[in-house]
C-alpha positions in Angstrom: -13.1 -15.1 -10.6 -13.1 -12.8 -13.7 -14.7 -10.0 -11.6 -12.0 -10.4 -9.0 -9.3 -10.2 -11.6 -10.8 -7.1 -13.0 -11.0 -5.5 -9.6 -7.3 -6.4 -8.9 -6.2 -5.0 -12.2 -8.1 -1.8 -11.5 -6.6 -1.6 -8.1 -3.1 -2.2 -9.5 -3.8 0.6 -12.0 -4.9 2.9 -9.3 -1.8 2.4 -7.2 0.8 1.6 -9.6 0.2 0.8 -13.2 -1.3 -1.9 -15.5 -2.2 -5.1 -13.8 -0.3 -8.3 -14.1 0.2 -11.3 -11.8 2.9 -9.6 -9.7 0.9 -6.4 -9.4 -2.2 -8.2 -8.5 -0.3 -10.0 -5.7 1.2 -6.7 -4.6 -2.3 -5.1 -4.4 -3.6 -7.9 -2.4 -0.6 -7.7 -0.1 -1.1 -3.9 0.4 -4.8 -4.4 1.1 -3.9 -7.1 3.7 -1.3 -4.8 5.3 -3.8 -1.9 5.5 -6.4 -4.3 7.1 -3.9 -5.6 9.6 -2.9 -2.0 10.5 -6.5 -0.9 11.0 -6.6 1.5 8.1 -4.2 3.7 6.1 -4.0 6.4 8.8 -2.8 3.8 11.4 -0.4 2.4 8.9 1.0 5.9 8.3 1.5 6.3 12.0 3.3 3.0 12.3 5.6 3.9 9.4 6.3 7.3 10.9 7.1 5.8 14.3 9.3 3.2 12.6 11.6 5.9 11.2 10.2 6.5 7.7 9.0 10.0 8.4 11.0 11.6 5.6 9.8 9.1 3.0 6.2 9.4 4.3 6.4 13.2 4.0 7.2 12.8 0.3 4.4 10.3 -0.2 1.9 12.6 1.5 3.0 15.8 -0.2 1.9 16.6 -3.7 5.5 16.1 -5.1 7.3 13.0 -6.1 7.4 9.9 -3.9 10.7 8.9 -2.3 11.3 5.2 -2.7 12.0 2.9 0.2 13.3 -0.7 0.3 11.7 -3.8 1.6 14.2 -3.8 4.4 13.1 -0.2 5.3 9.5 -1.4 5.6 10.5 -4.4 7.7 12.4 -2.2 10.0 9.6 0.3 10.3 6.7 -2.2 10.7 8.5 -5.1 12.2 9.5 -8.2 10.4 6.6 -10.1 12.0 3.9 -8.1 10.3 5.7 -8.4 6.9 6.3 -12.1 7.5 2.6 -12.6 8.3 1.6 -11.0 5.0 4.3 -12.9 3.1 3.2 -16.3 4.4 -0.3 -15.7 3.0 1.2 -15.3 -0.4 3.8 -18.0 -0.3 6.9 -15.9 -0.2 9.5 -14.8 2.3 9.6 -11.6 4.1 12.2 -10.0 1.9 10.3 -10.7 -1.3 7.1 -9.4 0.3 8.8 -6.3 1.7 10.3 -5.5 -1.7 7.0 -5.9 -3.4 5.2 -3.7 -0.9 7.9 -1.1 -1.2 7.0 -0.7 -4.9 3.2 -0.1 -4.2 2.8 1.4 -0.8 4.0 4.9 -1.6 1.4 5.2 -4.3 -1.4 4.0 -2.0 -0.4 6.6 0.7 -0.1 9.2 -2.0 -3.7 8.3 -3.2 -5.0 8.4 0.3 -3.6 11.9 0.9 -4.6 13.9 -2.3 -4.5 17.3 -0.5 -1.0 16.8 0.9 -2.1 16.2 4.5 -1.7 13.1 6.6 -5.1 13.9 8.2 -6.7 13.0 4.8 -5.8 9.3 5.6 -7.6 9.2 8.9 -10.4 6.8 8.4 -9.1 5.8 4.9 -9.6 2.1 4.9 -10.5 -0.8 2.7 -13.8 0.7 1.7 -12.0 3.8 0.4 -9.5 1.5 -1.5 -12.5 -0.3 -3.0 -13.9 3.1 -4.0 -10.6 3.9 -5.8 -10.9 0.5 -7.6 -14.5 1.2 -8.6 -13.6 4.7 -9.9 -10.9 3.1 -12.0 -13.3 0.5 -13.4 -15.6 3.2 -14.8 -12.9 5.3 -16.5 
């Protein structure tokens, strides 16, 4: 379990800061959401089709990340997807959406280092694991 905690802390650091219980949960939720979506590229497409194109553009570009709310994510992805992730972590959809909204922009930003959405094509759990491992050896 100590190794898993270390990995989660590193992932939290990679996509949003020093690890704590809430961040570890958020990282696990983001990973679950990416897996359900079939990768970061597919998740980006779903968010864009769901009306978050402006926010996504800021996450993908090399500038600052525009924030979104949990409600925005639920609207874009459908409350069913967020509820499914929330149920795995013992929370309601609003709580899960709010937590995901804090960390998802940084994940998309990390998956698109050159400012292009095409960078995220094929970016999946193995790439997130690579991000985690790079953070462990820093």
